[in-house]
N, CA, C and O atoms as a Tinker XYZ file with bonds, in Angstrom:
   220  protein
     1  N    -21.059000   31.705000   21.285000    73     2
     2  CA   -22.433000   32.129000   21.245000    64     1     3
     3  C    -22.552000   33.598000   21.612000    63     2     4     5
     4  O    -23.378000   34.316000   21.049000    81     3
     5  N    -21.741000   34.043000   22.543000    73     3     6
     6  CA   -21.776000   35.445000   22.944000    64     5     7
     7  C    -21.373000   36.359000   21.786000    63     6     8     9
     8  O    -21.924000   37.449000   21.629000    81     7
     9  N    -20.419000   35.914000   20.985000    73     7    10
    10  CA   -19.993000   36.720000   19.838000    64     9    11
    11  C    -21.111000   36.838000   18.809000    63    10    12    13
    12  O    -21.314000   37.906000   18.233000    81    11
    13  N    -21.834000   35.753000   18.578000    73    11    14
    14  CA   -22.956000   35.803000   17.636000    64    13    15
    15  C    -24.047000   36.736000   18.140000    63    14    16    17
    16  O    -24.629000   37.494000   17.365000    81    15
    17  N    -24.322000   36.680000   19.430000    73    15    18
    18  CA   -25.338000   37.564000   20.004000    64    17    19
    19  C    -24.896000   39.019000   19.909000    63    18    20    21
    20  O    -25.705000   39.894000   19.601000    81    19
    21  N    -23.634000   39.279000   20.167000    73    19    22
    22  CA   -23.106000   40.641000   20.067000    64    21    23
    23  C    -23.228000   41.151000   18.632000    63    22    24    25
    24  O    -23.622000   42.293000   18.398000    81    23
    25  N    -22.882000   40.287000   17.678000    73    23    26
    26  CA   -23.008000   40.652000   16.274000    64    25    27
    27  C    -24.476000   40.880000   15.905000    63    26    28    29
    28  O    -24.801000   41.837000   15.202000    81    27
    29  N    -25.354000   40.006000   16.377000    73    27    30
    30  CA   -26.771000   40.133000   16.080000    64    29    31
    31  C    -27.380000   41.406000   16.634000    63    30    32    33
    32  O    -28.296000   41.970000   16.036000    81    31
    33  N    -26.880000   41.862000   17.768000    73    31    34
    34  CA   -27.395000   43.093000   18.366000    64    33    35
    35  C    -26.928000   44.341000   17.611000    63    34    36    37
    36  O    -27.612000   45.365000   17.620000    81    35
    37  N    -25.783000   44.260000   16.970000    73    35    38
    38  CA   -25.232000   45.450000   16.312000    64    37    39
    39  C    -25.447000   45.481000   14.805000    63    38    40    41
    40  O    -25.312000   46.539000   14.191000    81    39
    41  N    -25.777000   44.352000   14.196000    73    39    42
    42  CA   -25.899000   44.281000   12.739000    64    41    43
    43  C    -27.273000   44.757000   12.272000    63    42    44    45
    44  O    -28.270000   44.636000   12.984000    81    43
    45  N    -27.294000   45.296000   11.065000    73    43    46
    46  CA   -28.561000   45.639000   10.417000    64    45    47
    47  C    -29.219000   44.361000    9.912000    63    46    48    49
    48  O    -28.549000   43.347000    9.714000    81    47
    49  N    -30.512000   44.412000    9.709000    73    47    50
    50  CA   -31.227000   43.252000    9.157000    64    49    51
    51  C    -30.681000   42.889000    7.780000    63    50    52    53
    52  O    -30.616000   41.711000    7.431000    81    51
    53  N    -30.293000   43.883000    7.004000    73    51    54
    54  CA   -29.763000   43.601000    5.664000    64    53    55
    55  C    -28.426000   42.867000    5.734000    63    54    56    57
    56  O    -28.126000   42.048000    4.866000    81    55
    57  N    -27.622000   43.152000    6.758000    73    55    58
    58  CA   -26.356000   42.433000    6.927000    64    57    59
    59  C    -26.609000   40.968000    7.269000    63    58    60    61
    60  O    -25.957000   40.076000    6.726000    81    59
    61  N    -27.548000   40.728000    8.161000    73    59    62
    62  CA   -27.857000   39.353000    8.568000    64    61    63
    63  C    -28.490000   38.590000    7.407000    63    62    64    65
    64  O    -28.244000   37.396000    7.239000    81    63
    65  N    -29.299000   39.272000    6.613000    73    63    66
    66  CA   -29.968000   38.625000    5.483000    64    65    67
    67  C    -28.971000   38.105000    4.456000    63    66    68    69
    68  O    -29.273000   37.147000    3.745000    81    67
    69  N    -27.798000   38.707000    4.360000    73    67    70
    70  CA   -26.787000   38.302000    3.377000    64    69    71
    71  C    -26.101000   36.979000    3.725000    63    70    72    73
    72  O    -25.489000   36.361000    2.854000    81    71
    73  N    -26.192000   36.539000    4.974000    73    71    74
    74  CA   -25.532000   35.300000    5.389000    64    73    75
    75  C    -26.298000   34.081000    4.901000    63    74    76    77
    76  O    -27.482000   34.147000    4.572000    81    75
    77  N    -25.574000   32.959000    4.866000    73    75    78
    78  CA   -26.234000   31.690000    4.539000    64    77    79
    79  C    -27.254000   31.361000    5.620000    63    78    80    81
    80  O    -27.209000   31.908000    6.723000    81    79
    81  N    -28.177000   30.458000    5.287000    73    79    82
    82  CA   -29.271000   30.123000    6.206000    64    81    83
    83  C    -28.778000   29.677000    7.582000    63    82    84    85
    84  O    -29.318000   30.110000    8.600000    81    83
    85  N    -27.766000   28.823000    7.622000    73    83    86
    86  CA   -27.263000   28.318000    8.904000    64    85    87
    87  C    -26.691000   29.418000    9.779000    63    86    88    89
    88  O    -26.971000   29.473000   10.977000    81    87
    89  N    -25.901000   30.283000    9.193000    73    87    90
    90  CA   -25.291000   31.391000    9.956000    64    89    91
    91  C    -26.364000   32.378000   10.400000    63    90    92    93
    92  O    -26.324000   32.884000   11.522000    81    91
    93  N    -27.321000   32.650000    9.521000    73    91    94
    94  CA   -28.395000   33.588000    9.860000    64    93    95
    95  C    -29.215000   33.048000   11.024000    63    94    96    97
    96  O    -29.525000   33.782000   11.962000    81    95
    97  N    -29.566000   31.766000   10.965000    73    95    98
    98  CA   -30.351000   31.159000   12.036000    64    97    99
    99  C    -29.580000   31.144000   13.354000    63    98   100   101
   100  O    -30.142000   31.443000   14.407000    81    99
   101  N    -28.305000   30.799000   13.295000    73    99   102
   102  CA   -27.478000   30.773000   14.512000    64   101   103
   103  C    -27.384000   32.166000   15.131000    63   102   104   105
   104  O    -27.460000   32.315000   16.350000    81   103
   105  N    -27.219000   33.172000   14.296000    73   103   106
   106  CA   -27.126000   34.552000   14.793000    64   105   107
   107  C    -28.429000   34.971000   15.450000    63   106   108   109
   108  O    -28.422000   35.553000   16.535000    81   107
   109  N    -29.536000   34.682000   14.805000    73   107   110
   110  CA   -30.831000   35.070000   15.367000    64   109   111
   111  C    -31.145000   34.312000   16.655000    63   110   112   113
   112  O    -31.666000   34.899000   17.604000    81   111
   113  N    -30.836000   33.025000   16.699000    73   111   114
   114  CA   -31.085000   32.254000   17.918000    64   113   115
   115  C    -30.211000   32.731000   19.077000    63   114   116   117
   116  O    -30.683000   32.834000   20.209000    81   115
   117  N    -28.955000   33.018000   18.801000    73   115   118
   118  CA   -28.061000   33.518000   19.853000    64   117   119
   119  C    -28.546000   34.869000   20.363000    63   118   120   121
   120  O    -28.482000   35.137000   21.563000    81   119
   121  N    -29.029000   35.722000   19.464000    73   119   122
   122  CA   -29.522000   37.038000   19.862000    64   121   123
   123  C    -30.778000   36.913000   20.716000    63   122   124   125
   124  O    -30.913000   37.603000   21.726000    81   123
   125  N    -31.689000   36.045000   20.321000    73   123   126
   126  CA   -32.918000   35.841000   21.092000    64   125   127
   127  C    -32.596000   35.263000   22.465000    63   126   128   129
   128  O    -33.175000   35.691000   23.464000    81   127
   129  N    -31.691000   34.306000   22.530000    73   127   130
   130  CA   -31.313000   33.725000   23.821000    64   129   131
   131  C    -30.691000   34.783000   24.729000    63   130   132   133
   132  O    -30.967000   34.814000   25.929000    81   131
   133  N    -29.851000   35.651000   24.158000    73   131   134
   134  CA   -29.245000   36.730000   24.941000    64   133   135
   135  C    -30.316000   37.684000   25.470000    63   134   136   137
   136  O    -30.298000   38.050000   26.645000    81   135
   137  N    -31.248000   38.086000   24.602000    73   135   138
   138  CA   -32.291000   39.018000   25.016000    64   137   139
   139  C    -33.221000   38.405000   26.056000    63   138   140   141
   140  O    -33.683000   39.095000   26.965000    81   139
   141  N    -33.495000   37.108000   25.922000    73   139   142
   142  CA   -34.331000   36.435000   26.906000    64   141   143
   143  C    -33.648000   36.417000   28.276000    63   142   144   145
   144  O    -34.275000   36.722000   29.290000    81   143
   145  N    -32.381000   36.065000   28.301000    73   143   146
   146  CA   -31.643000   36.031000   29.563000    64   145   147
   147  C    -31.564000   37.422000   30.182000    63   146   148   149
   148  O    -31.703000   37.574000   31.396000    81   147
   149  N    -31.343000   38.429000   29.355000    73   147   150
   150  CA   -31.267000   39.807000   29.852000    64   149   151
   151  C    -32.612000   40.256000   30.427000    63   150   152   153
   152  O    -32.653000   40.922000   31.461000    81   151
   153  N    -33.697000   39.897000   29.768000    73   151   154
   154  CA   -35.010000   40.304000   30.271000    64   153   155
   155  C    -35.333000   39.615000   31.604000    63   154   156   157
   156  O    -35.938000   40.227000   32.485000    81   155
   157  N    -34.936000   38.359000   31.753000    73   155   158
   158  CA   -35.149000   37.656000   33.024000    64   157   159
   159  C    -34.315000   38.315000   34.123000    63   158   160   161
   160  O    -34.812000   38.535000   35.228000    81   159
   161  N    -33.056000   38.630000   33.829000    73   159   162
   162  CA   -32.206000   39.296000   34.818000    64   161   163
   163  C    -32.791000   40.649000   35.225000    63   162   164   165
   164  O    -32.825000   40.985000   36.409000    81   163
   165  N    -33.247000   41.418000   34.245000    73   163   166
   166  CA   -33.824000   42.733000   34.542000    64   165   167
   167  C    -35.103000   42.606000   35.371000    63   166   168   169
   168  O    -35.346000   43.408000   36.272000    81   167
   169  N    -35.912000   41.603000   35.064000    73   167   170
   170  CA   -37.145000   41.381000   35.812000    64   169   171
   171  C    -36.845000   40.998000   37.258000    63   170   172   173
   172  O    -37.482000   41.502000   38.184000    81   171
   173  N    -35.880000   40.109000   37.449000    73   171   174
   174  CA   -35.517000   39.714000   38.817000    64   173   175
   175  C    -34.919000   40.881000   39.595000    63   174   176   177
   176  O    -35.159000   41.016000   40.795000    81   175
   177  N    -34.150000   41.715000   38.925000    73   175   178
   178  CA   -33.589000   42.889000   39.596000    64   177   179
   179  C    -34.700000   43.856000   40.011000    63   178   180   181
   180  O    -34.665000   44.405000   41.112000    81   179
   181  N    -35.672000   44.062000   39.145000    73   179   182
   182  CA   -36.792000   44.929000   39.475000    64   181   183
   183  C    -37.605000   44.349000   40.633000    63   182   184   185
   184  O    -38.001000   45.084000   41.539000    81   183
   185  N    -37.853000   43.051000   40.611000    73   183   186
   186  CA   -38.581000   42.410000   41.697000    64   185   187
   187  C    -37.828000   42.575000   43.015000    63   186   188   189
   188  O    -38.438000   42.836000   44.052000    81   187
   189  N    -36.518000   42.425000   42.979000    73   187   190
   190  CA   -35.707000   42.606000   44.183000    64   189   191
   191  C    -35.849000   44.026000   44.720000    63   190   192   193
   192  O    -35.975000   44.227000   45.928000    81   191
   193  N    -35.829000   45.002000   43.828000    73   191   194
   194  CA   -35.987000   46.396000   44.264000    64   193   195
   195  C    -37.369000   46.645000   44.864000    63   194   196   197
   196  O    -37.495000   47.379000   45.844000    81   195
   197  N    -38.385000   46.052000   44.293000    73   195   198
   198  CA   -39.741000   46.253000   44.790000    64   197   199
   199  C    -39.972000   45.543000   46.115000    63   198   200   201
   200  O    -40.811000   45.979000   46.904000    81   199
   201  N    -39.259000   44.476000   46.376000    73   199   202
   202  CA   -39.460000   43.699000   47.597000    64   201   203
   203  C    -38.674000   44.261000   48.781000    63   202   204   205
   204  O    -38.943000   43.897000   49.926000    81   203
   205  N    -37.722000   45.129000   48.526000    73   203   206
   206  CA   -36.930000   45.709000   49.625000    64   205   207
   207  C    -37.795000   46.643000   50.452000    63   206   208   209
   208  O    -38.589000   47.420000   49.921000    81   207
   209  N    -37.626000   46.551000   51.756000    73   207   210
   210  CA   -38.393000   47.501000   52.607000    64   209   211
   211  C    -37.837000   48.903000   52.456000    63   210   212   213
   212  O    -36.623000   49.104000   52.426000    81   211
   213  N    -38.726000   49.860000   52.362000    73   211   214
   214  CA   -38.259000   51.246000   52.253000    64   213   215
   215  C    -38.063000   51.823000   53.651000    63   214   216   217
   216  O    -38.891000   51.620000   54.538000    81   215
   217  N    -36.969000   52.539000   53.837000    73   215   218
   218  CA   -36.638000   53.080000   55.145000    64   217   219
   219  C    -36.807000   54.572000   55.177000    63   218   220
   220  O    -36.570000   55.198000   56.210000    81   219
């Protein structure tokens, strides 16, 4: 799944469009899942930074 997400992040839309429906859907779903996880991680990291007491 990580390889599909990596490919989805680097490929052009025209490259993905050339794949069969199953491969195209798998690539897009893996990419969305990767981006969702990354956004949650980034949000939690930002929240952690905001919650730290400043000295």
